[in-house]
MARDOVO-453360 format. One line per field, with one value per residue (C-alpha): residue number from 1; residue in one letter; chain; x, y, z. Coordinates in pm, 1 decimal, padded with zeros to 6 digits. Layout:
residues N
nr	NUM  ... $
rest	A  ... $
kette	A  ... $
xx	X  ... $
yy	Y  ... $
zz	Z  ... $
END
This chain:
residues 440
nr	1  2  3  4  5  6  7  8  9  10  11  12  13  14  15  16  17  18  19  20  21  22  23  24  25  26  27  28  29  30  31  32  33  34  35  36  37  38  39  40  41  42  43  44  45  46  47  48  49  50  51  52  53  54  55  56  57  58  59  60  61  62  63  64  65  66  67  68  69  70  71  72  73  74  75  76  77  78  79  80  81  82  83  84  85  86  87  88  89  90  91  92  93  94  95  96  97  98  99  100  101  102  103  104  105  106  107  108  109  110  111  112  113  114  115  116  117  118  119  120  121  122  123  124  125  126  127  128  129  130  131  132  133  134  135  136  137  138  139  140  141  142  143  144  145  146  147  148  149  150  151  152  153  154  155  156  157  158  159  160  161  162  163  164  165  166  167  168  169  170  171  172  173  174  175  176  177  178  179  180  181  182  183  184  185  186  187  188  189  190  191  192  193  194  195  196  197  198  199  200  201  202  203  204  205  206  207  208  209  210  211  212  213  214  215  216  217  218  219  220  221  222  223  224  225  226  227  228  229  230  231  232  233  234  235  236  237  238  239  240  241  242  243  244  245  246  247  248  249  250  251  252  253  254  255  256  257  258  259  260  261  262  263  264  265  266  267  268  269  270  271  272  273  274  275  276  277  278  279  280  281  282  283  284  285  286  287  288  289  290  291  292  293  294  295  296  297  298  299  300  301  302  303  304  305  306  307  308  309  310  311  312  313  314  315  316  317  318  319  320  321  322  323  324  325  326  327  328  329  330  331  332  333  334  335  336  337  338  339  340  341  342  343  344  345  346  347  348  349  350  351  352  353  354  355  356  357  358  359  360  361  362  363  364  365  366  367  368  369  370  371  372  373  374  375  376  377  378  379  380  381  382  383  384  385  386  387  388  389  390  391  392  393  394  395  396  397  398  399  400  401  402  403  404  405  406  407  408  409  410  411  412  413  414  415  416  417  418  419  420  421  422  423  424  425  426  427  428  429  430  431  432  433  434  435  436  437  438  439  440 $
rest	M  P  K  S  Q  L  V  F  V  C  N  N  C  Q  Y  Q  S  P  R  W  Q  G  K  C  P  S  C  G  Q  W  N  T  L  E  E  H  K  S  V  S  S  K  Q  S  L  G  K  L  T  A  P  T  N  L  S  S  V  D  V  S  K  S  P  R  I  I  S  G  I  G  E  F  D  E  V  V  G  G  G  M  V  P  G  S  L  I  L  L  G  G  D  P  G  I  G  K  S  T  L  A  L  Q  L  S  M  N  L  P  E  D  V  L  Y  V  S  G  E  E  S  V  Q  Q  I  K  L  R  A  G  R  I  S  K  S  H  E  I  N  V  L  A  E  T  D  L  E  T  V  L  A  T  V  E  A  Q  H  P  K  L  A  I  I  D  S  I  Q  T  M  Y  S  E  S  A  S  G  V  A  G  G  V  A  Q  V  T  N  A  V  Q  K  I  M  R  L  A  K  Q  N  H  I  S  F  I  I  V  G  H  V  T  K  E  G  Y  L  A  G  P  K  T  L  E  H  M  V  D  T  V  L  Y  L  E  G  E  K  F  A  T  F  R  I  L  R  C  V  K  N  R  F  G  T  T  N  E  V  G  V  F  E  M  V  H  Q  G  L  V  E  V  K  N  P  S  Q  L  F  L  G  E  E  S  I  K  A  S  G  N  A  I  T  S  V  M  E  G  S  R  A  L  L  L  E  I  Q  A  L  T  S  I  T  N  F  G  Y  P  K  R  T  T  A  G  F  D  N  N  R  L  Q  L  L  A  A  I  L  A  K  R  A  G  I  N  L  N  N  Q  D  I  Y  V  N  V  V  G  G  I  K  I  D  E  P  A  A  D  L  A  V  A  A  A  I  V  S  S  L  K  E  I  V  I  V  D  T  V  I  I  G  E  L  G  L  S  G  E  V  R  Y  V  P  N  L  E  K  R  I  K  E  A  S  K  L  G  F  K  K  I  I  C  P  K  G  R  A  D  V  K  D  T  K  I  K  I  V  Q  V  R  T  L  Q  E  A  I  Q  N  L $
kette	A  A  A  A  A  A  A  A  A  A  A  A  A  A  A  A  A  A  A  A  A  A  A  A  A  A  A  A  A  A  A  A  A  A  A  A  A  A  A  A  A  A  A  A  A  A  A  A  A  A  A  A  A  A  A  A  A  A  A  A  A  A  A  A  A  A  A  A  A  A  A  A  A  A  A  A  A  A  A  A  A  A  A  A  A  A  A  A  A  A  A  A  A  A  A  A  A  A  A  A  A  A  A  A  A  A  A  A  A  A  A  A  A  A  A  A  A  A  A  A  A  A  A  A  A  A  A  A  A  A  A  A  A  A  A  A  A  A  A  A  A  A  A  A  A  A  A  A  A  A  A  A  A  A  A  A  A  A  A  A  A  A  A  A  A  A  A  A  A  A  A  A  A  A  A  A  A  A  A  A  A  A  A  A  A  A  A  A  A  A  A  A  A  A  A  A  A  A  A  A  A  A  A  A  A  A  A  A  A  A  A  A  A  A  A  A  A  A  A  A  A  A  A  A  A  A  A  A  A  A  A  A  A  A  A  A  A  A  A  A  A  A  A  A  A  A  A  A  A  A  A  A  A  A  A  A  A  A  A  A  A  A  A  A  A  A  A  A  A  A  A  A  A  A  A  A  A  A  A  A  A  A  A  A  A  A  A  A  A  A  A  A  A  A  A  A  A  A  A  A  A  A  A  A  A  A  A  A  A  A  A  A  A  A  A  A  A  A  A  A  A  A  A  A  A  A  A  A  A  A  A  A  A  A  A  A  A  A  A  A  A  A  A  A  A  A  A  A  A  A  A  A  A  A  A  A  A  A  A  A  A  A  A  A  A  A  A  A  A  A  A  A  A  A  A  A  A  A  A  A  A  A  A  A  A  A  A  A  A  A  A  A  A  A  A  A  A  A  A  A  A  A  A  A  A  A  A  A  A  A  A  A  A  A  A  A  A  A  A  A  A  A  A  A  A  A  A  A  A  A  A  A  A  A  A  A  A  A  A  A $
xx	00007.6  00148.7  00259.9  00177.3  00407.8  00347.9  00608.5  00608.4  00677.1  00753.0  00513.0  00811.0  01114.9  00944.1  01192.0  01078.0  01114.9  00988.9  00850.3  00696.5  00918.9  00833.0  01122.7  01225.7  01573.8  01622.9  01467.6  01465.2  01076.4  00849.5  00538.8  00560.9  00571.4  00257.0  00171.6  00133.4  00098.5  00370.4  00262.9  00528.5  00464.8  00657.9  00690.1  00598.1  00819.1  00726.7  00647.8  00934.4  01078.0  01321.7  01646.5  01718.2  02072.2  02254.0  02352.7  01984.5  01948.2  01963.5  02062.1  02098.2  01717.5  01765.0  01996.2  02105.6  01904.0  02129.0  02013.3  02186.7  02397.6  02708.2  02893.9  02573.8  02584.4  02976.6  02949.2  02661.2  02856.4  02757.4  02378.0  02118.6  02045.0  01687.5  01508.8  01797.0  01749.8  01953.1  01956.7  02061.1  02157.3  02314.5  02286.9  01982.3  02008.9  02270.9  02099.8  01953.3  01583.2  01754.7  01950.0  01646.8  01411.9  01679.4  01721.9  01329.3  01346.6  01613.0  01389.8  01027.4  00850.7  01036.2  01023.2  00747.8  00867.4  00699.9  00733.0  00616.6  00738.2  00620.9  00289.6  00261.3  00260.7  00557.1  00748.1  00666.0  00803.6  01137.4  01107.0  01069.9  01383.4  01580.9  01425.6  01156.9  01027.6  00784.1  00668.3  00694.3  00486.5  00476.2  00257.4  00256.5  00152.6  00288.0  00061.3  00311.4  00032.1  -00108.3  00244.4  00311.2  -00009.9  00025.7  00408.5  00289.1  00002.0  00212.0  00508.4  00777.0  01151.6  01252.0  01076.3  01191.1  01081.6  01176.5  01190.6  01157.5  01092.3  00778.9  00620.6  00350.2  00180.7  -00085.5  00065.1  00382.3  00342.0  00492.0  00531.7  00659.3  01023.0  01053.1  01257.6  00967.1  00805.7  01122.8  01208.7  00864.7  00870.3  01214.6  01114.8  00791.2  00965.1  01253.2  00973.7  00824.5  01140.6  01264.8  00939.5  00869.4  01212.4  01156.6  01447.1  01400.9  01588.7  01503.6  01602.8  01706.3  01750.5  02096.7  02152.4  02372.1  02669.0  02630.2  02489.8  02184.0  01902.9  01732.5  01844.5  02174.7  02005.7  01850.6  02219.2  02237.9  01893.2  01957.2  02172.8  02373.4  02427.3  02512.4  02621.8  02596.1  02864.4  03004.2  03004.0  02623.9  02747.5  02996.0  02921.2  03097.8  02922.7  03092.8  02851.0  03009.3  02939.7  03018.5  02820.7  02762.5  02658.1  02642.5  02979.6  03280.9  03291.9  03598.0  03399.7  03306.0  03114.4  03161.7  02877.1  02867.2  02540.3  02420.2  02082.1  01944.1  02029.9  02324.9  02595.5  02861.1  03210.7  03399.1  03728.0  03692.4  04071.1  04065.7  03783.0  03943.0  04267.5  04150.6  04258.1  04583.5  04653.6  04711.3  05086.9  05139.0  05338.5  05158.7  04997.2  05073.0  04909.1  04857.3  04688.3  04444.7  04255.4  03890.0  03790.0  03980.0  04013.4  04314.1  04204.3  04441.5  04362.8  04483.2  04602.9  04633.2  04847.4  04907.2  05142.3  05146.4  05331.3  05079.4  04946.2  04888.4  05099.3  04971.1  04956.8  04660.2  04623.1  04290.4  04192.3  03943.2  03876.5  04201.2  04218.5  04333.2  04520.9  04715.5  04837.6  04958.5  05157.3  05310.3  05418.4  05587.2  05779.3  05851.2  05996.5  06200.2  06343.3  06357.8  06467.3  06174.8  06040.0  05674.4  05647.0  05538.7  05344.7  04977.9  04886.7  04591.9  04514.7  04256.2  04168.0  04012.5  03666.7  03510.7  03687.4  03777.2  04103.5  04139.8  04421.5  04776.2  04919.7  04855.2  05097.1  05405.1  05205.4  05057.6  05414.1  05552.0  05266.1  05343.3  05697.6  05641.5  05411.6  05681.1  05965.6  05780.9  05856.1  05619.0  05551.7  05483.6  05373.0  05482.2  05258.2  05363.2  05266.9  05381.1  05305.0  05517.8  05649.8  05763.5  06115.0  06075.5  06099.3  05858.3  05659.7  05544.9  05177.1  04953.3  04855.8  05123.9  05120.5  04750.5  04858.0  05142.3  04954.2  04651.1  04941.4  05084.3  04773.1  04698.6  05021.7  05218.8  05622.7  05727.4  05606.6  05777.0  05689.3  05828.2  06083.2  05841.8  05881.2  05971.2  06077.6  05784.6  05877.4  05702.9  05869.5  05607.4  05688.3  05987.9  05960.4  06182.5  06176.2  06280.8  06345.9  06321.5  06128.7  06445.8  06509.1  06166.4  06205.5  06553.0  06357.7  06083.1 $
yy	00018.1  00306.8  00561.9  00939.6  01190.6  01540.2  01805.5  02168.1  02292.4  02646.7  02774.8  02981.9  02757.4  02418.7  02365.7  02075.0  02104.6  01852.0  02116.3  02462.0  02767.7  03119.8  03204.3  02961.0  02875.6  02838.0  03144.9  03381.0  03450.7  03469.6  03270.6  03059.8  02703.1  02517.5  02171.1  01879.7  01509.1  01313.9  00947.2  00694.4  00393.2  00129.7  00271.8  00035.4  -00017.8  00196.8  00044.0  -00117.0  00091.1  -00013.1  00187.0  00313.1  00264.3  00559.2  00417.6  00413.9  00809.5  01043.2  01392.4  01526.8  01556.9  01803.0  02068.0  02348.2  02688.5  02953.9  03300.7  03507.7  03708.7  03570.2  03636.7  03497.4  03158.9  03129.6  03141.7  02881.5  02636.5  02711.8  02756.8  02643.9  02260.0  02194.7  02110.2  02300.2  02516.4  02846.9  03077.7  03436.7  03643.7  03979.8  04332.1  04538.3  04755.6  04563.4  04429.1  04117.5  04212.2  04376.9  04074.7  03860.3  04080.6  04081.9  03720.8  03679.3  03948.4  03732.9  03443.6  03609.6  03287.6  03047.0  03232.0  03314.0  03595.2  03596.9  03892.0  03884.0  04252.7  04459.9  04506.8  04450.5  04802.2  04863.2  04559.8  04732.1  05062.3  04892.7  04673.6  05004.1  05124.0  04832.2  04758.3  04861.3  04509.1  04391.3  04081.0  03865.9  03659.1  03832.1  03702.1  03939.1  03664.6  03586.1  03279.4  02968.7  02727.5  02960.3  03040.0  02655.5  02580.4  02876.3  02737.6  02373.5  02488.7  02711.6  02478.4  02739.3  02633.0  02884.0  03033.8  03335.2  03384.7  03734.2  03664.7  03353.3  03538.8  03678.6  03332.0  03211.3  02898.4  02808.5  02441.5  02588.7  02777.4  03132.6  03433.8  03494.3  03509.3  03295.4  02953.9  02739.1  02929.6  02925.0  02581.3  02487.8  02701.6  02564.8  02185.3  02235.3  02427.1  02185.5  01887.6  02076.6  02160.4  01789.1  01627.5  01880.0  01963.3  02328.2  02547.8  02804.7  03111.6  03195.7  03549.9  03560.9  03832.6  03845.2  03926.9  04213.7  03994.9  03944.1  03567.0  03428.6  03476.0  03174.6  02814.5  02677.0  02407.0  02621.8  02643.1  02256.9  02192.2  02406.9  02314.8  02643.7  02940.7  03269.6  03586.7  03943.6  04138.9  04518.7  04864.5  04978.0  05345.4  05190.5  05080.3  04731.9  04422.0  04069.1  03777.6  03475.8  03136.5  02953.5  02614.3  02447.7  02109.0  02120.1  02313.4  02464.5  02731.8  02906.4  03139.9  03494.8  03731.2  04109.6  04368.9  04741.9  04901.9  05164.8  05322.0  05048.3  04788.4  04542.0  04550.9  04281.2  04375.1  04181.8  04309.7  04451.3  04514.3  04819.9  04956.2  04879.4  05074.5  05414.6  05710.2  05590.5  05959.7  06048.5  05969.8  06033.8  05886.4  05658.1  05451.1  05085.0  04810.5  04457.4  04146.2  03956.7  03644.2  03669.0  03279.7  03175.1  03528.3  03767.2  04116.1  04401.0  04650.0  04988.1  05054.3  05405.6  05498.0  05856.5  05943.0  06251.5  06365.1  06316.0  06582.2  06330.7  06129.7  05811.7  05790.6  05687.7  05407.2  05410.8  05176.2  05138.1  04790.1  04642.4  04494.5  04742.0  04491.1  04377.7  04754.3  04762.6  04445.0  04582.3  04909.2  04710.8  04507.2  04809.8  04979.9  04664.3  04498.4  04790.1  05064.5  05295.3  05513.4  05542.4  05634.7  05980.5  05896.4  05891.0  05603.1  05613.5  05316.7  05294.9  05030.0  05175.8  05064.7  04986.9  04622.4  04442.8  04274.9  03956.6  03762.3  03844.5  03850.4  04243.0  04298.2  04398.3  04640.3  04808.0  04832.4  04975.1  05227.6  05344.5  05367.2  05550.3  05811.1  05864.0  05906.3  06075.2  05806.9  05730.6  05376.1  05365.1  05048.5  04820.2  04554.5  04419.3  04085.4  03916.9  03825.3  03946.5  03760.1  03888.3  03854.3  04071.6  03786.8  03772.4  03495.1  03287.8  03321.6  03078.6  03150.7  03351.4  03281.1  03380.2  03709.2  03785.0  03711.2  03930.0  04231.5  04151.7  04162.1  04513.4  04650.8  04688.3  04687.1  04541.1  04306.7  04259.6  03917.7  03650.9  03397.1  03073.0  02724.7  02755.8  03020.8  03214.5  03375.9  03627.5  03813.4  04108.8  04188.3  04235.9  04006.0  04102.1  03822.9  03937.5  03737.8  04031.0  04359.6  04561.5  04394.1  04506.4  04865.3  04885.5  04783.8  05036.2 $
zz	-00004.8  -00081.0  00181.9  00227.7  00346.6  00424.4  00227.0  00194.3  -00166.3  -00258.9  -00539.1  -00667.7  -00713.9  -00643.7  -00335.1  -00105.5  00264.8  00532.3  00759.6  00710.0  00678.2  00636.0  00416.1  00130.4  00158.4  -00217.8  -00369.1  -00050.3  -00084.3  00235.2  00278.8  -00051.3  00115.1  00072.0  00227.3  -00016.6  00012.4  -00124.3  -00236.0  -00260.6  -00464.1  -00659.4  -01016.7  -01315.5  -01610.7  -01934.6  -02273.9  -02495.2  -02752.9  -03026.4  -03067.9  -03368.1  -03556.8  -03644.5  -04002.8  -04090.7  -04015.0  -04322.6  -04207.5  -04551.3  -04590.3  -04280.7  -04386.1  -04151.8  -04167.8  -04311.9  -04163.3  -04415.7  -04173.7  -04208.4  -03846.7  -03678.9  -03910.9  -03852.5  -03469.1  -03440.3  -03672.7  -04033.0  -03977.4  -03728.3  -03708.2  -03741.1  -03398.8  -03212.4  -02913.5  -02900.2  -02609.1  -02652.2  -02373.2  -02308.9  -02096.5  -02140.2  -02455.5  -02596.0  -02912.3  -02818.5  -02961.9  -03277.9  -03356.6  -03313.8  -03528.2  -03790.6  -03813.3  -03874.4  -04146.1  -04324.3  -04322.5  -04335.0  -04488.4  -04245.3  -03911.5  -03636.6  -03425.4  -03057.1  -02857.0  -02488.1  -02430.7  -02721.0  -02906.0  -03276.5  -03338.8  -03158.6  -03348.7  -03668.5  -03555.3  -03489.7  -03794.3  -04015.2  -03875.2  -03964.4  -04325.3  -04551.9  -04585.9  -04302.0  -04441.5  -04114.3  -03907.9  -03566.2  -03240.6  -02932.6  -02652.3  -02301.3  -02252.1  -02316.4  -02414.0  -02679.5  -02791.9  -02838.8  -03005.8  -03247.6  -03327.0  -03390.8  -03616.7  -03838.4  -03854.7  -03914.6  -03963.6  -03713.1  -03426.3  -03204.0  -02850.3  -02702.0  -02419.2  -02226.5  -01878.1  -02010.1  -02094.5  -01836.5  -01807.0  -01567.9  -01533.3  -01311.8  -00982.7  -00947.9  -01099.4  -01473.6  -01493.3  -01170.9  -01149.4  -01173.7  -01480.9  -01689.1  -01615.8  -01730.7  -02030.5  -02179.5  -02111.1  -02295.6  -02583.5  -02614.5  -02650.0  -02910.8  -03104.0  -03098.7  -03183.4  -03488.4  -03573.2  -03529.7  -03432.1  -03136.8  -03037.6  -02704.8  -02564.5  -02194.7  -01945.1  -01749.7  -01383.8  -01272.6  -01252.1  -01633.0  -01614.0  -01761.5  -01515.6  -01403.9  -01289.6  -01427.1  -01587.6  -01830.2  -01999.4  -01983.0  -02127.5  -02440.5  -02750.4  -02793.9  -02577.3  -02721.1  -02559.2  -02711.7  -02536.6  -02569.5  -02393.7  -02392.2  -02525.4  -02763.9  -03134.6  -03142.6  -03050.6  -03000.2  -03055.4  -02827.7  -02825.3  -02492.2  -02572.0  -02879.6  -02934.8  -03331.4  -03364.5  -03212.1  -02908.4  -03089.6  -03323.4  -03228.9  -03444.2  -03474.8  -03523.5  -03551.2  -03400.0  -03638.7  -03676.6  -03920.8  -03660.1  -03637.3  -03943.4  -03996.6  -03961.2  -04208.6  -04116.9  -03740.4  -03730.5  -03972.8  -03739.7  -03398.6  -03511.3  -03514.4  -03727.2  -03908.3  -03969.9  -03621.0  -03508.8  -03150.6  -02838.0  -02616.4  -02900.7  -02967.0  -03159.0  -03033.7  -03166.7  -02946.6  -03033.6  -03011.9  -03073.2  -03366.9  -03521.6  -03479.3  -03392.7  -03432.9  -03141.2  -03046.9  -02704.4  -02571.3  -02263.3  -02113.3  -01811.6  -01632.7  -01295.1  -01026.7  -00811.4  -00525.6  -00273.9  -00421.8  -00819.2  -01024.8  -01236.0  -01447.1  -01719.7  -01988.8  -02157.9  -01955.5  -01620.7  -01344.9  -01150.9  -01446.4  -01528.4  -01142.9  -01194.1  -01542.9  -01374.0  -01127.2  -01381.4  -01540.7  -01260.2  -01123.1  -01449.9  -01713.8  -01440.5  -01550.9  -01264.9  -01255.1  -00891.5  -00948.7  -01259.8  -01310.3  -01564.1  -01788.6  -02052.7  -02295.2  -02574.9  -02851.9  -02970.7  -02626.1  -02634.0  -02316.9  -02349.5  -02127.1  -02242.0  -02141.5  -02484.3  -02483.7  -02160.9  -02374.8  -02596.8  -02269.1  -02125.5  -02468.9  -02476.2  -02115.8  -02215.1  -02558.9  -02353.8  -02082.4  -02322.1  -02617.7  -02872.9  -03157.6  -03232.0  -03633.7  -03824.8  -03540.4  -03386.4  -03040.8  -02892.6  -02585.6  -02232.2  -01976.8  -01669.3  -01323.7  -01400.3  -01741.4  -01958.8  -02286.0  -02273.8  -02582.3  -02678.7  -02877.6  -03236.2  -03317.6  -03664.6  -03725.6  -03545.9  -03779.4  -04079.1  -03968.1  -03916.5  -04260.2  -04423.3  -04303.8  -04424.6  -04113.5  -04159.7  -03817.4  -03554.2  -03211.0  -03047.0  -02798.2  -02979.4  -03041.8  -03059.3  -03432.2  -03631.0  -03803.1  -04137.0  -04335.0  -04618.1  -04609.8  -04247.2  -04038.2  -03742.6  -03431.4  -03182.8  -02822.1  -02490.3  -02212.4  -02193.5  -02211.3  -02576.9  -02673.7  -02560.1  -02744.0  -03053.2  -03011.3 $
END
């Protein structure tokens, strides 16, 4: 005979507790635990289903969906796989809805655009800014069951839901955007996607820390996770893939935000380098890797005599703690006194540099500003160690090829595991910081 047991379940996040509590330990909400009877009985086995041999599956009849936006297609692995579930996240105002609307307008006959945040009239106003053609199917609805029934009836190749936090279902407890509602919505969307081979792009909100809002299981359930990054008041956006079951996670897409929406940047290095006609001290060019792509970025440094007892170290697009470390290495290993100098470092274009391959370029820009040295037609690459050595960086060949393609005449880089040869550009390999400064 089955045994019944009392449990208390949170109607917001489905947390279960053996006793009643005023505050849910999981989601922190008050007075959300309700009494339920849990019945435990021996489960019967399900019906027998024959497995499928992979050699009998024909994938040629389900080609990838090409959106026509080259940077997006490259990031997801050459197009969207039918029946896949893609999660797109990013900060407010970064361009998630704009990118989703542009994708739907590129495939007007095969896409259903579902918006829970805007009315149909508001979507048309935004679409008019992007393109003159408005031949897309739009549904302004927040009821999850209505949305899924419409998608199943229309049977598009691609359905876009903006955003998943606005979807609400009577079959789940809690408020819209809560843990229980979001989990329930993604489970039902995933079931519909796999059964009917309909691709879904769901737009998700992010927390103030920059992570996708909702349970972490949300990222485990979907097939692909994309982040749209960039400074809100800068023009460049980077579409980064952090999970992809059907392709590599080493690709990034670069876009520029203009009045008509997001425009693909075919050669981002030329845009990130700033004005070529301005030759001033304190400027240095470096090469960083964004996925499998080498980008040339301009780093600006400014030094000035401090008016305070403790010199300032201010950065934009570069880690401040890393700058403190580089200043100490310059003082200790290169004999350059920066104790009375304020240092300001800026990465042109609003891009954030995380990899240490830009260390040598930042140090060179600081020396350039301090000594009034103008660095011309030179790319500087290398990671600095605490003893002042210039350490090897990966993908050195790609960085050199990108610098050569854009017409630079000289590159200062660490000595690699093998000699890198290029007839179009002079390659200067250095071992220490002092050697690099001498070659400026």
